[in-house]
C-alpha angles and dihedrals in degrees: 000000000000124000092250093054091047091052091051092048093051092045089054091049090051092050094048093047093048088052090055092047101046105033093088123137152114133337118226133205139158112261142045133037096292118184130207109239134191122215136168115259132195113204126187115204119208113278091240091063092064093221121133121233114288122223112195145135122275121204113205142163129198124204135176136209093230122033094179107045130162124235106277095032121124114234122201113219124199122199109193132185104228104171121017115219099232148009130254100285093208134066090232118102116237121219128243125263102023099120127086110177127197130175152143134263114206119226122208142165115040092007127033133195134071139282119224112224131185137183134210123264093259137120136144119253114272119220121218112286089358125134115275118247123248125239141199135225127193137194141153139235136186118240109237103167134045121236138052114338118192125209123204131176114256140183119323140186130212117209114198126197104196118122088327136024104253137173128209112190117201122194132194111247133196094040129302121341117254120273111268101178137018126195128188116221122202123216118254108266115240110245118245106235097173112132138178137197130197126223090223136010097222144016146164122276108285095022120135120235123201115234122196127176147168143212096037120142108281111256094007122142107243124198120216112204142170120239130209103196107303094343130085118237127219091259108104141148135174133226135175122240116236125237086269092053095252124140133196128176148124130257122198109217116205103151108098092205093062114135100171150352128242136187123205145165121235133032097304141016117291127172088216094057101027144071132217152339092222110192116257129168127200112217107219104222096167108142116247109249118242115280090015135113126214111224119206130188136174131220108208124208117251130203143266109250144154139206131189132211094233145345102231133066122185110207121205119272123257124209119243113251095022103060120182137135122343103198141192144133129270115241108258114266119208118205121197118193108187098150095111097216139107098267124110125205142229130210112204130183130204127182134203126223114284105245137192128171105299095351143068144186113223118251089234090070092071117092133169143197107218127209130186135190131194121218114237113265095029117138094217130054119228118232122203118229123245122278113251146078120350100188129150093300091060140227137225116265096182141337145180123216129238115266145165089272121004137182145105144117124290141176125215127196137167140193108232128212125182113194104220112198117232115267093021104163112264116257145096112292125197133187131175121235110201120198121204122194118199 
C-alpha cells in the first residue's frame, strides 16, 4: 500500500472514530415532560485511531411512550442524541449508515436499575468538517414499583463499521447525569371478585328472592338492593358476611320496574365493593280493571355494528432521498351499539406492510392519533385510543367501557402518519388497514 493510500485510510478511521466519540446527545420519545440535559462524558476511541480520550459535554433527552403507567406495564424508553458535541475534525466526508449505538438509561426513585437501549445502524453522510448527525436508541422496561420513577441518560457505546469494526465507549463522569424524564406509576388495582347468585330469576310483586354471594369482606355489613336500570329502588335488606366472606339473605321485591339485584358494602353502591346486577324480572300480575285493556309491548335488542365513510385514503407524497411523514386522515367510522346490555365495545385496527413492486415500507412505520365523539343521548361515552404505532399487531382506535346499561352512537377518526425512510425506492405503496369491532 502506498503512503498516499495509507494516509487516506487513517484519515477515514480518524473521522469515523471522532464521529462515534462526539455524536452524543439526547434520547427522544413521545410522552411526558422530558427535559434536555447536559452531562460530562469521557470517551475512549479505539487504539488504532491514534486519538487520545475525549472529555466533552453530551446533551441528551429521554422520553417515554407512557408517562402514567401501572405496575406491570411495559414502558418504551427512547434515548436520542439531540446536539452532537463536535464537528467532523477532518476534511474527508464520512459515509452513511456506519454507526450502531447502544447504551443505558438509569432508573431512580421508586424503581432502580437500568434500561438497555439500542439504535439502528443508520446515519446521514457527514461532509468534511461538518456537524455530526444525532441518533436515537430505544428499549423497554417493566414497571415493578408504584410511585415516581426518574430516568437519566447513562453510558453509551458507538460501534462503527467503516474500514474496520470499532467500538468507542463513552461513560458519564462526575456522578450520575441529571434527570431528563420522570414518570409516575400507579399500583395495580386489586380485582373485585365479589359475586352473587339469585334463587330465582323472576317473581310476582312482593315475592322474596334468595340472594347468596361470595368473596365479600369478612364481617362486613352488605346491602341487598333492587335496581331499575341504573337506579336503585326502595327495596333493600342487609346481611352480614361470614368469616369466609359468604353472604346469604332474602330481598322482598315490590317495585315492578326492577331489572336486577345488587349487593354491596358501604353506604351506597360501588362497583369496587359490590356485585351484580343479577337479572331479575317482576311479573306484573295486577288484575285488569273492569272495562279496561292491558297493553303490552316489547323492546327488542339490536346489534353492535359499524360503517365507514369510504374505503380508500390517499396519504401525502414524500420526496425520494428525504423521507419523512406521509400524512392523511382516516375515513370516519360510525359505531352503533343498540344491544341494550351491560357490555362495552372496542374498535381495533391492524395494518399490513405498504408494498410496491420490489419494495415495501414496514407496517410498524404507520402511526395514528385517534379521536372519538359520542352522539347526544347515548348511554355510553366513547374513549379515543392512545396515539402511537398501529403496525401489524394492532392498536385501539376507540372503545366504550362496560356499564350497568350501555349503548349509543359514536364516531371515530384518526390522523395518520406513515414514516417513510429516506431513499425508499420511488413508487406507489399500498397497505390495508383492517378495523375489527368487538
